[in-house]
N, C-alpha and C positions, 0 to 999 in steps of 0.2 A: 535248682532242681526242678524238674518237670513234674506236674501233678498227673497221676494215673487215675483219671476219672472213670475208668472202666471197672474199678473195683473199690470196695470199702473195707476198712479194718476198724474193729471196735477195740478201743483201749479202755480196759477196766482200771480204775484208779483206787488203790488200796493204801491206807496210811497206818503206820504202826510207830509207837513211840519207843519200842524196844526197852522198856523199863525206865526210861527217863521220866522225870516228874512233869511231863508236858501232856496236854491234850493236843492231839494232832489228827486232823480230819481233811480228807479231800472234799472240796466244796462241790465238785461234780463227781458222781459215782462212775460215769463212763462218758466217753466221747467217741463218736463215729466220724472217721475222716477218710479221705482218699490218700493213698501213699504219695508223698511229696508235698502234701498240704501242711502248711505251718499252722499249729494250733497253740493256744494258751489255756492252761488249766491252773486252778488256784487251790492252795492248801491253807488251812487256818491252823495256827499253832498258838497255844496258851501255856505259859510257864506257870505251873500251879505251886511252885515252891516259893518260899518267902525270901529267896535270894536269887541273884543272877545265875543263870546256867548257860554254859556254852556247849554246843553239840555240832556234829558234822553229819549230815544226812548221806546215806548211801542208797542208791537205786538198785533194785532187783527187778528182773523181768522173767516172765514165764510165757511161753515155753523157754527152756534154757537158751536156745539159740536166738531168741528175740532181741536180746540186748544189743547185738551187733547191728540191728536195723533201726534202733532208736537214735536219732540225732538231736541232741539237746542243744539249743541255741542260747538259752538262758535258764539258769537253775540255781535255787538256793543251795543245792548240793555241791556247787563249785567251791564253796568256802565255809568256814566255821560260822555259826550263827549264835549270837549271844542275845538272850532275852532277859530283861530285868524282871524282878519279882512281880508276878501277876500280869506281865505284859502279854498282850494278844497281838498277833501280826498275821496278815494275809500275804502269802508268798507265792508268786507265779512261777510256773515252769513253761517254757516255750520250746516246743519240739516238733519233729515230724517223724513219720515212719518212712524209711527209704523205699523208693519204688523198686529197689532190688530185693525187697522182702519176698519170700516165696509166695506164690499165688494162693497156696492152701493155708497160709497164716492169716486167718480172718479175725482172730481174737488174741490180744496180748494183754497180760496183766502186769501193771507197773506198781511196785510197792516200795 
């Protein structure tokens, strides 16, 4: 993929545990990148329950059509994650915004 250095996209990173007994936070609140530029962001998750818990993350994007332009290379959302009681883990996501993204798409929210 070629990097489109003529423009930038700000990706806002939002984390939600959706009722799970986990604390889940994006370590970076946002990242600004050029379409085609590969970036790594990190999330921290802590299992606050006194027993192991397994969950599977699902990515959502806004605006609604933005998801088709997010190309994940590595993501904890690709498989189930099991955390032991009290376990804390930092989990990376490696992605890029496709250079095919509309030019007027300057901000994307990922949750």
